[in-house]
Biopython code that builds the backbone (N, CA, C, O; Angstrom):
import numpy as np
from Bio.PDB.StructureBuilder import StructureBuilder

atoms = [
    (1, "MET", "N", (1.038, -1.060, -0.020)),
    (1, "MET", "CA", (-0.142, 0.040, 0.111)),
    (1, "MET", "C", (0.635, 1.191, 0.037)),
    (1, "MET", "O", (0.145, 2.263, -0.318)),
    (2, "ASP", "N", (2.077, 1.029, 0.412)),
    (2, "ASP", "CA", (3.038, 1.996, 0.217)),
    (2, "ASP", "C", (3.198, 2.669, -1.057)),
    (2, "ASP", "O", (3.134, 3.894, -1.158)),
    (3, "LEU", "N", (3.429, 1.794, -2.144)),
    (3, "LEU", "CA", (3.295, 2.438, -3.357)),
    (3, "LEU", "C", (2.230, 3.215, -3.946)),
    (3, "LEU", "O", (2.447, 4.007, -4.863)),
    (4, "LEU", "N", (1.075, 3.016, -3.447)),
    (4, "LEU", "CA", (-0.053, 3.781, -3.651)),
    (4, "LEU", "C", (-0.436, 4.854, -2.905)),
    (4, "LEU", "O", (-1.343, 5.635, -3.190)),
    (5, "ASN", "N", (0.611, 4.896, -1.475)),
    (5, "ASN", "CA", (0.458, 6.149, -0.878)),
    (5, "ASN", "C", (-1.108, 5.987, -0.167)),
    (5, "ASN", "O", (-1.795, 6.951, 0.169)),
    (6, "ILE", "N", (-1.462, 4.710, -0.035)),
    (6, "ILE", "CA", (-2.752, 4.555, 0.851)),
    (6, "ILE", "C", (-2.149, 3.805, 2.269)),
    (6, "ILE", "O", (-1.221, 3.014, 2.438)),
    (7, "LYS", "N", (-3.132, 4.441, 3.210)),
    (7, "LYS", "CA", (-2.837, 4.356, 4.412)),
    (7, "LYS", "C", (-3.573, 2.912, 5.483)),
    (7, "LYS", "O", (-3.071, 2.555, 6.549)),
    (8, "SER", "N", (-4.644, 2.379, 4.943)),
    (8, "SER", "CA", (-5.343, 1.619, 5.410)),
    (8, "SER", "C", (-6.270, 0.853, 4.448)),
    (8, "SER", "O", (-6.651, 1.306, 3.368)),
    (9, "ILE", "N", (-6.620, -0.457, 4.992)),
    (9, "ILE", "CA", (-7.535, -1.227, 3.960)),
    (9, "ILE", "C", (-8.607, -0.307, 3.485)),
    (9, "ILE", "O", (-8.756, 0.033, 2.311)),
    (10, "GLY", "N", (-9.333, 0.064, 4.484)),
    (10, "GLY", "CA", (-10.344, 0.682, 4.146)),
    (10, "GLY", "C", (-10.464, 2.086, 2.974)),
    (10, "GLY", "O", (-11.372, 2.491, 2.249)),
    (11, "GLU", "N", (-9.149, 2.508, 3.219)),
    (11, "GLU", "CA", (-8.890, 3.701, 2.129)),
    (11, "GLU", "C", (-8.721, 3.294, 0.797)),
    (11, "GLU", "O", (-9.165, 3.881, -0.190)),
    (12, "LEU", "N", (-7.880, 1.983, 0.817)),
    (12, "LEU", "CA", (-7.965, 0.901, -0.394)),
    (12, "LEU", "C", (-9.366, 0.587, -1.041)),
    (12, "LEU", "O", (-9.740, 0.895, -2.173)),
    (13, "ARG", "N", (-9.830, 0.127, -0.383)),
    (13, "ARG", "CA", (-11.312, -0.459, -0.794)),
    (13, "ARG", "C", (-12.133, 0.793, -1.686)),
    (13, "ARG", "O", (-12.738, 0.729, -2.756)),
    (14, "GLU", "N", (-11.864, 1.989, -0.723)),
    (14, "GLU", "CA", (-12.361, 3.109, -1.326)),
    (14, "GLU", "C", (-11.965, 3.745, -2.803)),
    (14, "GLU", "O", (-12.681, 4.078, -3.747)),
    (15, "VAL", "N", (-10.672, 3.773, -2.632)),
    (15, "VAL", "CA", (-9.859, 4.113, -4.032)),
    (15, "VAL", "C", (-10.102, 3.169, -4.955)),
    (15, "VAL", "O", (-10.529, 3.562, -6.041)),
    (16, "TYR", "N", (-9.922, 1.935, -4.776)),
    (16, "TYR", "CA", (-10.232, 0.527, -5.560)),
    (16, "TYR", "C", (-11.322, 0.779, -6.097)),
    (16, "TYR", "O", (-11.432, 0.592, -7.309)),
    (17, "SER", "N", (-12.282, 1.212, -5.426)),
    (17, "SER", "CA", (-13.882, 1.364, -5.845)),
    (17, "SER", "C", (-13.948, 2.399, -7.083)),
    (17, "SER", "O", (-14.379, 2.068, -8.188)),
    (18, "GLY", "N", (-13.542, 3.496, -6.818)),
    (18, "GLY", "CA", (-13.606, 4.578, -7.356)),
    (18, "GLY", "C", (-12.629, 3.911, -8.906)),
    (18, "GLY", "O", (-13.215, 4.002, -9.984)),
    (19, "TRP", "N", (-11.901, 3.593, -8.897)),
    (19, "TRP", "CA", (-11.017, 3.052, -9.942)),
    (19, "TRP", "C", (-11.774, 2.229, -11.038)),
    (19, "TRP", "O", (-11.721, 2.349, -12.262)),
    (20, "VAL", "N", (-12.620, 1.205, -10.125)),
    (20, "VAL", "CA", (-13.709, 0.553, -10.817)),
    (20, "VAL", "C", (-14.641, 1.443, -11.436)),
    (20, "VAL", "O", (-14.622, 1.474, -12.666)),
    (21, "GLU", "N", (-15.495, 2.210, -10.797)),
    (21, "GLU", "CA", (-16.516, 2.885, -11.097)),
    (21, "GLU", "C", (-16.214, 3.815, -12.258)),
    (21, "GLU", "O", (-17.134, 4.098, -13.025)),
    (22, "GLU", "N", (-14.978, 4.321, -12.454)),
    (22, "GLU", "CA", (-14.228, 5.219, -13.680)),
    (22, "GLU", "C", (-14.254, 4.336, -14.912)),
    (22, "GLU", "O", (-14.619, 4.699, -16.030)),
    (23, "ALA", "N", (-13.805, 3.084, -14.558)),
    (23, "ALA", "CA", (-13.459, 2.321, -15.823)),
    (23, "ALA", "C", (-14.666, 1.697, -16.507)),
    (23, "ALA", "O", (-14.600, 1.288, -17.667)),
    (24, "LEU", "N", (-15.832, 1.626, -15.727)),
    (24, "LEU", "CA", (-17.261, 1.405, -16.262)),
    (24, "LEU", "C", (-17.778, 2.343, -16.874)),
    (24, "LEU", "O", (-18.461, 2.196, -17.887)),
    (25, "ARG", "N", (-17.526, 3.386, -16.355)),
    (25, "ARG", "CA", (-18.246, 4.802, -17.245)),
    (25, "ARG", "C", (-17.760, 4.963, -18.377)),
    (25, "ARG", "O", (-18.532, 5.399, -19.230)),
    (26, "LYS", "N", (-16.499, 4.707, -18.731)),
    (26, "LYS", "CA", (-15.703, 4.814, -20.186)),
    (26, "LYS", "C", (-16.478, 4.016, -21.102)),
    (26, "LYS", "O", (-16.885, 2.872, -20.898)),
    (27, "GLN", "N", (-16.660, 4.791, -22.226)),
    (27, "GLN", "CA", (-17.259, 4.158, -23.483)),
    (27, "GLN", "C", (-16.352, 3.339, -24.281)),
    (27, "GLN", "O", (-16.798, 2.486, -25.049)),
    (28, "ASP", "N", (-15.229, 3.531, -24.155)),
    (28, "ASP", "CA", (-14.401, 2.770, -24.995)),
    (28, "ASP", "C", (-13.842, 1.402, -24.373)),
    (28, "ASP", "O", (-13.008, 0.701, -24.945)),
    (29, "ARG", "N", (-14.337, 1.154, -23.289)),
    (29, "ARG", "CA", (-13.715, -0.267, -22.699)),
    (29, "ARG", "C", (-13.966, -1.221, -23.318)),
    (29, "ARG", "O", (-15.073, -1.608, -23.693)),
    (30, "LYS", "N", (-12.583, -1.851, -23.536)),
    (30, "LYS", "CA", (-12.428, -3.149, -24.400)),
    (30, "LYS", "C", (-11.457, -4.092, -23.713)),
    (30, "LYS", "O", (-10.712, -3.701, -22.815)),
    (31, "ARG", "N", (-11.481, -5.365, -24.162)),
    (31, "ARG", "CA", (-10.315, -6.349, -23.787)),
    (31, "ARG", "C", (-8.935, -5.707, -24.269)),
    (31, "ARG", "O", (-8.754, -5.161, -25.357)),
    (32, "GLU", "N", (-8.077, -5.862, -23.336)),
    (32, "GLU", "CA", (-6.656, -5.563, -23.785)),
    (32, "GLU", "C", (-5.938, -6.641, -23.764)),
    (32, "GLU", "O", (-5.805, -7.171, -22.661)),
    (33, "PRO", "N", (-5.334, -7.220, -24.842)),
    (33, "PRO", "CA", (-4.591, -8.362, -25.016)),
    (33, "PRO", "C", (-3.419, -8.398, -24.317)),
    (33, "PRO", "O", (-3.008, -9.437, -23.801)),
    (34, "GLY", "N", (-2.825, -7.313, -24.253)),
    (34, "GLY", "CA", (-1.436, -7.334, -23.411)),
    (34, "GLY", "C", (-1.679, -7.792, -22.079)),
    (34, "GLY", "O", (-0.852, -8.540, -21.558)),
    (35, "TRP", "N", (-2.737, -7.430, -21.441)),
    (35, "TRP", "CA", (-3.010, -7.902, -20.037)),
    (35, "TRP", "C", (-3.598, -8.765, -19.859)),
    (35, "TRP", "O", (-3.300, -9.385, -18.838)),
    (36, "THR", "N", (-4.877, -9.373, -20.803)),
    (36, "THR", "CA", (-5.624, -10.485, -20.698)),
    (36, "THR", "C", (-4.790, -11.943, -21.039)),
    (36, "THR", "O", (-4.944, -13.002, -20.430)),
    (37, "GLU", "N", (-3.919, -11.708, -22.118)),
    (37, "GLU", "CA", (-3.398, -12.653, -22.897)),
    (37, "GLU", "C", (-1.906, -13.060, -22.183)),
    (37, "GLU", "O", (-1.418, -14.176, -22.363)),
    (38, "SER", "N", (-1.325, -12.152, -21.455)),
    (38, "SER", "CA", (0.336, -12.060, -20.929)),
    (38, "SER", "C", (0.100, -12.861, -19.769)),
    (38, "SER", "O", (-1.044, -12.867, -19.315)),
    (39, "ILE", "N", (1.290, -13.769, -19.026)),
    (39, "ILE", "CA", (1.706, -14.031, -17.919)),
    (39, "ILE", "C", (2.205, -13.121, -17.285)),
    (39, "ILE", "O", (1.981, -13.134, -16.074)),
    (40, "ALA", "N", (2.896, -12.217, -17.738)),
    (40, "ALA", "CA", (3.229, -10.884, -16.479)),
    (40, "ALA", "C", (3.501, -9.859, -17.876)),
    (40, "ALA", "O", (3.790, -10.190, -19.025)),
    (41, "VAL", "N", (3.312, -8.660, -17.354)),
    (41, "VAL", "CA", (3.417, -7.511, -17.950)),
    (41, "VAL", "C", (3.962, -6.463, -17.003)),
    (41, "VAL", "O", (3.533, -6.483, -15.849)),
    (42, "GLY", "N", (4.851, -5.552, -17.347)),
    (42, "GLY", "CA", (5.707, -4.638, -16.736)),
    (42, "GLY", "C", (6.894, -4.205, -17.305)),
    (42, "GLY", "O", (6.967, -4.081, -18.528)),
    (43, "SER", "N", (7.955, -3.927, -16.486)),
    (43, "SER", "CA", (9.003, -3.521, -17.016)),
    (43, "SER", "C", (10.088, -4.619, -17.611)),
    (43, "SER", "O", (9.785, -5.738, -17.195)),
    (44, "LYS", "N", (10.925, -4.635, -18.216)),
    (44, "LYS", "CA", (11.583, -5.629, -18.917)),
    (44, "LYS", "C", (12.415, -6.645, -17.745)),
    (44, "LYS", "O", (12.486, -7.874, -17.760)),
    (45, "THR", "N", (12.971, -5.742, -16.806)),
    (45, "THR", "CA", (13.572, -6.587, -15.522)),
    (45, "THR", "C", (12.428, -7.178, -14.962)),
    (45, "THR", "O", (12.419, -8.406, -15.039)),
    (46, "PHE", "N", (11.355, -6.594, -14.363)),
    (46, "PHE", "CA", (10.159, -7.770, -13.929)),
    (46, "PHE", "C", (9.776, -8.823, -14.758)),
    (46, "PHE", "O", (9.625, -9.870, -14.130)),
    (47, "VAL", "N", (9.542, -8.910, -16.092)),
    (47, "VAL", "CA", (9.225, -9.335, -16.895)),
    (47, "VAL", "C", (10.111, -10.693, -16.828)),
    (47, "VAL", "O", (9.711, -11.773, -16.393)),
    (48, "GLU", "N", (11.622, -10.362, -17.440)),
    (48, "GLU", "CA", (12.580, -11.361, -17.284)),
    (48, "GLU", "C", (12.510, -12.051, -16.175)),
    (48, "GLU", "O", (12.456, -13.279, -16.248)),
    (49, "ASP", "N", (12.497, -11.373, -14.887)),
    (49, "ASP", "CA", (12.649, -11.964, -13.438)),
    (49, "ASP", "C", (11.587, -13.281, -13.185)),
    (49, "ASP", "O", (11.735, -14.380, -12.652)),
    (50, "THR", "N", (10.315, -12.516, -13.921)),
    (50, "THR", "CA", (9.371, -13.556, -13.425)),
    (50, "THR", "C", (9.403, -14.757, -14.295)),
    (50, "THR", "O", (8.936, -15.779, -13.792)),
    (51, "LYS", "N", (9.987, -14.849, -15.827)),
    (51, "LYS", "CA", (10.088, -15.818, -16.650)),
    (51, "LYS", "C", (11.336, -16.723, -15.819)),
    (51, "LYS", "O", (11.212, -17.937, -15.655)),
    (52, "GLU", "N", (12.102, -16.238, -15.507)),
    (52, "GLU", "CA", (13.589, -16.966, -14.622)),
    (52, "GLU", "C", (12.810, -17.751, -13.627)),
    (52, "GLU", "O", (12.882, -18.979, -13.594)),
    (53, "ARG", "N", (11.939, -16.941, -12.678)),
    (53, "ARG", "CA", (11.307, -17.788, -11.479)),
    (53, "ARG", "C", (10.590, -18.739, -12.014)),
    (53, "ARG", "O", (10.755, -19.760, -11.347)),
    (54, "LEU", "N", (9.737, -18.943, -13.056)),
    (54, "LEU", "CA", (8.882, -19.781, -13.646)),
    (54, "LEU", "C", (9.620, -21.097, -13.923)),
    (54, "LEU", "O", (9.055, -22.188, -13.846)),
    (55, "GLY", "N", (11.067, -20.922, -14.290)),
    (55, "GLY", "CA", (11.837, -22.163, -14.947)),
    (55, "GLY", "C", (11.257, -22.759, -16.184)),
    (55, "GLY", "O", (10.978, -22.174, -17.231)),
    (56, "VAL", "N", (11.117, -24.071, -15.880)),
    (56, "VAL", "CA", (10.674, -25.227, -17.197)),
    (56, "VAL", "C", (9.390, -24.705, -17.262)),
    (56, "VAL", "O", (9.010, -24.730, -18.433)),
    (57, "ARG", "N", (8.493, -24.207, -16.451)),
    (57, "ARG", "CA", (7.041, -23.685, -17.023)),
    (57, "ARG", "C", (6.930, -22.275, -18.064)),
    (57, "ARG", "O", (5.956, -21.847, -18.683)),
    (58, "ALA", "N", (8.180, -21.818, -17.989)),
    (58, "ALA", "CA", (8.205, -20.492, -18.748)),
    (58, "ALA", "C", (8.821, -20.929, -20.150)),
    (58, "ALA", "O", (8.795, -20.017, -20.976)),
    (59, "MET", "N", (9.364, -22.113, -20.590)),
    (59, "MET", "CA", (9.888, -22.741, -21.826)),
    (59, "MET", "C", (8.389, -22.424, -22.832)),
    (59, "MET", "O", (7.179, -22.550, -22.645)),
    (60, "GLY", "N", (9.437, -21.863, -24.172)),
    (60, "GLY", "CA", (8.682, -21.432, -25.126)),
    (60, "GLY", "C", (7.617, -20.275, -25.403)),
    (60, "GLY", "O", (6.863, -19.986, -26.332)),
    (61, "ARG", "N", (7.920, -19.752, -24.144)),
    (61, "ARG", "CA", (7.529, -18.274, -23.719)),
    (61, "ARG", "C", (8.332, -17.168, -24.115)),
    (61, "ARG", "O", (9.540, -17.392, -24.030)),
    (62, "GLN", "N", (8.042, -16.157, -24.480)),
    (62, "GLN", "CA", (8.981, -14.736, -25.056)),
    (62, "GLN", "C", (8.757, -13.604, -24.290)),
    (62, "GLN", "O", (7.652, -13.392, -23.791)),
    (63, "VAL", "N", (9.532, -12.990, -24.174)),
    (63, "VAL", "CA", (9.621, -11.601, -23.680)),
    (63, "VAL", "C", (9.519, -10.726, -24.784)),
    (63, "VAL", "O", (10.436, -10.689, -25.604)),
    (64, "ILE", "N", (8.243, -9.826, -24.939)),
    (64, "ILE", "CA", (8.134, -9.022, -26.265)),
    (64, "ILE", "C", (7.794, -7.532, -25.559)),
    (64, "ILE", "O", (7.489, -7.371, -24.377)),
    (65, "GLY", "N", (7.900, -6.662, -26.409)),
    (65, "GLY", "CA", (7.537, -5.198, -26.250)),
    (65, "GLY", "C", (8.545, -4.067, -26.420)),
    (65, "GLY", "O", (9.380, -4.004, -27.322)),
    (66, "GLY", "N", (8.396, -3.343, -25.618)),
    (66, "GLY", "CA", (9.474, -2.144, -26.036)),
    (66, "GLY", "C", (8.542, -0.617, -25.184)),
    (66, "GLY", "O", (7.451, -0.524, -24.622)),
    (67, "ASP", "N", (9.406, 0.147, -25.414)),
    (67, "ASP", "CA", (8.726, 1.521, -25.028)),
    (67, "ASP", "C", (8.528, 1.446, -23.504)),
    (67, "ASP", "O", (7.570, 2.038, -23.006)),
    (68, "GLY", "N", (9.431, 0.711, -22.699)),
    (68, "GLY", "CA", (9.051, 0.400, -21.080)),
    (68, "GLY", "C", (8.317, -0.454, -20.875)),
    (68, "GLY", "O", (8.497, -0.983, -19.778)),
    (69, "THR", "N", (7.126, -1.060, -21.757)),
    (69, "THR", "CA", (6.456, -2.150, -21.424)),
    (69, "THR", "C", (6.591, -3.341, -21.936)),
    (69, "THR", "O", (6.555, -3.436, -23.163)),
    (70, "TYR", "N", (6.744, -4.316, -21.268)),
    (70, "TYR", "CA", (7.017, -5.731, -21.483)),
    (70, "TYR", "C", (6.150, -6.859, -20.969)),
    (70, "TYR", "O", (5.871, -7.036, -19.784)),
    (71, "GLU", "N", (5.749, -7.607, -21.994)),
    (71, "GLU", "CA", (5.085, -8.987, -21.392)),
    (71, "GLU", "C", (5.592, -10.195, -21.929)),
    (71, "GLU", "O", (6.227, -10.270, -22.981)),
    (72, "LEU", "N", (5.193, -11.483, -20.913)),
    (72, "LEU", "CA", (5.881, -12.565, -21.085)),
    (72, "LEU", "C", (4.588, -13.340, -21.476)),
    (72, "LEU", "O", (3.567, -13.396, -20.790)),
    (73, "ARG", "N", (4.806, -13.975, -22.778)),
    (73, "ARG", "CA", (3.506, -14.403, -23.206)),
    (73, "ARG", "C", (3.899, -15.627, -24.169)),
    (73, "ARG", "O", (5.028, -15.790, -24.632)),
    (74, "ASP", "N", (2.596, -16.614, -24.441)),
    (74, "ASP", "CA", (3.115, -18.151, -24.830)),
    (74, "ASP", "C", (3.336, -17.638, -26.523)),
    (74, "ASP", "O", (2.837, -16.670, -27.097)),
    (75, "SER", "N", (4.271, -18.686, -27.040)),
    (75, "SER", "CA", (4.262, -18.370, -28.436)),
    (75, "SER", "C", (3.113, -17.948, -29.629)),
    (75, "SER", "O", (3.185, -17.132, -30.549)),
    (76, "GLY", "N", (2.179, -18.737, -29.263)),
    (76, "GLY", "CA", (0.708, -18.120, -30.041)),
    (76, "GLY", "C", (0.506, -19.454, -30.874)),
    (76, "GLY", "O", (-0.400, -19.450, -31.706)),
    (77, "PHE", "N", (1.320, -20.657, -30.709)),
    (77, "PHE", "CA", (0.726, -21.536, -31.672)),
    (77, "PHE", "C", (-0.607, -22.434, -31.208)),
    (77, "PHE", "O", (-0.849, -22.691, -30.029)),
    (78, "PRO", "N", (-1.311, -22.804, -32.173)),
    (78, "PRO", "CA", (-2.738, -23.363, -31.577)),
    (78, "PRO", "C", (-2.349, -24.969, -31.328)),
    (78, "PRO", "O", (-1.529, -25.721, -31.854)),
    (79, "TYR", "N", (-3.019, -25.074, -30.609)),
    (79, "TYR", "CA", (-2.863, -26.556, -29.931)),
    (79, "TYR", "C", (-3.557, -27.762, -30.943)),
    (79, "TYR", "O", (-3.460, -28.958, -30.668)),
    (80, "GLU", "N", (-4.175, -27.318, -31.991)),
    (80, "GLU", "CA", (-5.090, -28.445, -32.664)),
    (80, "GLU", "C", (-4.133, -29.079, -33.610)),
    (80, "GLU", "O", (-4.381, -30.188, -34.084)),
    (81, "PRO", "N", (-2.972, -28.374, -33.927)),
    (81, "PRO", "CA", (-2.207, -29.457, -34.705)),
    (81, "PRO", "C", (-1.472, -30.699, -33.979)),
    (81, "PRO", "O", (-1.082, -31.734, -34.520)),
    (82, "ASP", "N", (-1.390, -30.375, -32.761)),
    (82, "ASP", "CA", (-0.843, -31.509, -31.941)),
    (82, "ASP", "C", (-1.604, -32.114, -31.285)),
    (82, "ASP", "O", (-1.090, -33.107, -30.770)),
    (83, "PHE", "N", (-2.899, -31.923, -31.003)),
    (83, "PHE", "CA", (-3.688, -32.317, -30.169)),
    (83, "PHE", "C", (-5.120, -32.883, -30.895)),
    (83, "PHE", "O", (-5.902, -33.685, -30.383)),
    (84, "GLY", "N", (-5.237, -32.268, -32.173)),
    (84, "GLY", "CA", (-6.639, -32.667, -32.901)),
    (84, "GLY", "C", (-7.187, -33.794, -32.913)),
    (84, "GLY", "O", (-8.407, -33.932, -32.836)),
    (85, "HIS", "N", (-6.290, -34.835, -33.021)),
    (85, "HIS", "CA", (-6.811, -36.250, -33.055)),
    (85, "HIS", "C", (-7.762, -36.550, -31.807)),
    (85, "HIS", "O", (-8.897, -37.026, -31.782)),
    (86, "GLU", "N", (-6.895, -36.100, -30.744)),
    (86, "GLU", "CA", (-7.553, -36.340, -29.192)),
    (86, "GLU", "C", (-8.519, -35.468, -28.840)),
    (86, "GLU", "O", (-9.006, -35.510, -27.710)),
    (87, "ASN", "N", (-8.878, -34.654, -29.680)),
    (87, "ASN", "CA", (-10.082, -33.589, -29.684)),
    (87, "ASN", "C", (-11.170, -33.977, -30.058)),
    (87, "ASN", "O", (-12.229, -33.506, -29.643)),
    (88, "ILE", "N", (-11.062, -34.996, -30.992)),
    (88, "ILE", "CA", (-12.379, -35.646, -31.854)),
    (88, "ILE", "C", (-13.450, -36.127, -30.826)),
    (88, "ILE", "O", (-14.636, -36.063, -31.150)),
    (89, "ALA", "N", (-13.111, -36.573, -29.683)),
    (89, "ALA", "CA", (-14.221, -37.192, -28.818)),
    (89, "ALA", "C", (-15.039, -35.859, -28.126)),
    (89, "ALA", "O", (-16.040, -35.964, -27.417)),
    (90, "LEU", "N", (-14.506, -34.844, -28.427)),
    (90, "LEU", "CA", (-15.331, -33.569, -27.750)),
    (90, "LEU", "C", (-16.019, -32.920, -28.704)),
    (90, "LEU", "O", (-16.679, -31.936, -28.369)),
    (91, "SER", "N", (-15.996, -33.354, -30.096)),
    (91, "SER", "CA", (-17.152, -32.903, -31.125)),
    (91, "SER", "C", (-18.466, -32.449, -30.580)),
    (91, "SER", "O", (-18.668, -32.747, -29.403)),
    (92, "PRO", "N", (-19.441, -31.755, -31.236)),
    (92, "PRO", "CA", (-20.763, -31.513, -30.856)),
    (92, "PRO", "C", (-21.586, -33.003, -31.056)),
    (92, "PRO", "O", (-22.490, -33.302, -30.276)),
    (93, "LYS", "N", (-21.214, -33.839, -32.091)),
    (93, "LYS", "CA", (-21.776, -34.710, -32.241)),
    (93, "LYS", "C", (-22.029, -36.024, -30.895)),
    (93, "LYS", "O", (-22.755, -37.018, -30.871)),
    (94, "ASN", "N", (-21.208, -35.537, -30.041)),
    (94, "ASN", "CA", (-20.949, -36.112, -28.786)),
    (94, "ASN", "C", (-21.794, -35.557, -27.753)),
    (94, "ASN", "O", (-21.693, -35.920, -26.582)),
    (95, "ALA", "N", (-22.721, -34.589, -28.192)),
    (95, "ALA", "CA", (-23.327, -33.832, -27.046)),
    (95, "ALA", "C", (-24.776, -34.087, -26.897)),
    (95, "ALA", "O", (-25.504, -34.483, -27.808)),
    (96, "TYR", "N", (-25.073, -33.881, -25.916)),
    (96, "TYR", "CA", (-26.837, -34.416, -25.759)),
    (96, "TYR", "C", (-27.599, -33.118, -24.946)),
    (96, "TYR", "O", (-26.935, -32.504, -24.111)),
    (97, "SER", "N", (-28.717, -32.806, -25.160)),
    (97, "SER", "CA", (-29.214, -31.745, -24.603)),
    (97, "SER", "C", (-29.850, -32.023, -23.262)),
    (97, "SER", "O", (-30.271, -33.169, -23.107)),
    (98, "TRP", "N", (-29.995, -31.140, -22.238)),
    (98, "TRP", "CA", (-30.477, -31.483, -20.968)),
    (98, "TRP", "C", (-31.809, -31.156, -20.989)),
    (98, "TRP", "O", (-31.993, -30.030, -21.452)),
    (99, "GLU", "N", (-32.973, -31.835, -20.598)),
    (99, "GLU", "CA", (-33.967, -31.484, -20.129)),
    (99, "GLU", "C", (-34.277, -31.117, -18.816)),
    (99, "GLU", "O", (-34.589, -32.026, -18.046)),
    (100, "LEU", "N", (-34.248, -29.704, -18.315)),
    (100, "LEU", "CA", (-34.326, -29.175, -17.013)),
    (100, "LEU", "C", (-35.888, -29.251, -16.701)),
    (100, "LEU", "O", (-36.784, -29.036, -17.517)),
    (101, "SER", "N", (-36.032, -29.579, -15.429)),
    (101, "SER", "CA", (-37.530, -28.857, -15.017)),
    (101, "SER", "C", (-37.514, -28.809, -13.577)),
    (101, "SER", "O", (-36.755, -29.442, -12.844)),
    (102, "ASN", "N", (-38.588, -27.852, -13.173)),
    (102, "ASN", "CA", (-38.596, -27.275, -12.013)),
    (102, "ASN", "C", (-38.940, -28.359, -10.710)),
    (102, "ASN", "O", (-38.979, -27.941, -9.553)),
]
sb = StructureBuilder()
sb.init_structure("model")
sb.init_model(0)
sb.init_chain("A")
sb.init_seg("    ")
for serial, (resi, resn, name, xyz) in enumerate(atoms, 1):
    if name == "N":
        sb.init_residue(resn, " ", resi, " ")
    sb.init_atom(name, np.array(xyz, "f"), 0.0, 1.0, " ", f" {name:<3s}", serial, name[0])
structure = sb.get_structure()
């Protein structure tokens, strides 16, 4: 809370609530891929440190970015080429509708 210059949990709740309300009022709100598709976002040092701490779990992931903002992301390759044959059982033909009653 020191980084935010906030002295108590109550004050943090109030400030955070204001941030949420402001974000909801904005007309241009949309999903930001940099934040929603990344494992880590921040300075190059922070993202590289996060990758190092993840060890083997970060294999194949790349640090990308510039201008002071970096992301740790997956390579972006789809899983289908590797697992398509295993996902056949998940096709819609294998589904059935539920009948719900009160």
